[in-house]
N, C-alpha and C positions, 0 to 999 in steps of 0.2 A: 502582399498576401492579405486577404480580407480577414475580418474578425472571425467569420465562420470557418475559414480554412485553418486559422490558428487553433480554434477549439478542436477541430477534427484532429489536427496533428498532436495536440496535447493529450487528448483522450485516447488516441491510438497508442501513444507511448504508455499510458497507464494500463490499458487493456493488455497490451503485449507483455509488459513487465509482470503484471499479476498473473497472466496466463502462463508464462514460462515458470514462475514460481509455483503455480498450481500443478503443473506437470511434474515438477521436481518433488512436490509434496506427495503426489500419488506414487511416483517411482520409489520413494523412500518409505512406503507405507509400513514396512516391517521394522523400521528403525526409528523409535520414538525420539531420541535426542536429535537426530537429523531433521525429523519433521518439525520439531519445535524450533530448531535453528532456521530452517527455511521459512517457517511462519513468522519468525522474528524479522527475517530479511524482508518479507512481504509487508509487514507492518511498517518497518522503517522506510521502505520504498514508498508506501502510500503517504506517510507523513511528509517525507521530503518532496514528493511530487506535488502534494497539495500546497505546501509553502512556496515552492518554486513557481507553480502555476499562478498563484495569486500575486506573487511578487512581479512576475512578468506583466500581469494585467494592472499593476499598480493599485491593487485592492487589498494589500496585506495589512492586517491589524493584529493586535495581540489576541483578540477574540478568535480570529480565524486560525492562528497558530494553536491556541488552546483547544479549539474544536478538533483539528486534525490529530493533535497529540492524544487527546482524550479518546477519540474513536479508534485510533491505532492501538492504544494500550488496551482498550476494551476488547478489541478484536483479538489481540494476542492472548489476553486472559481467557477468553472463550475458547480459543484454539488449543491452549494448553489443557484446559478442562476436557475438551473433546478428545484430545489425543491420549490423555492419561486414564480415561475411564474405560 
């Protein structure tokens, strides 16, 4: 498998997972606690995917982990503010 094919496979998993969670987010639009839970799962999925992706490419560093955790938590905070307003 070439490097390009690996990237396509990795990003297909990311897009599919976040797409599924996006559909669940819309389905639970009248239930705020479930929306926050689904959003939390989405952020956790994003963080774990990023760490796993970089670990497979042997480019994982503390800074990369910090970046994914920071953006994941920022996304969760913004999502909670969006849902509760």
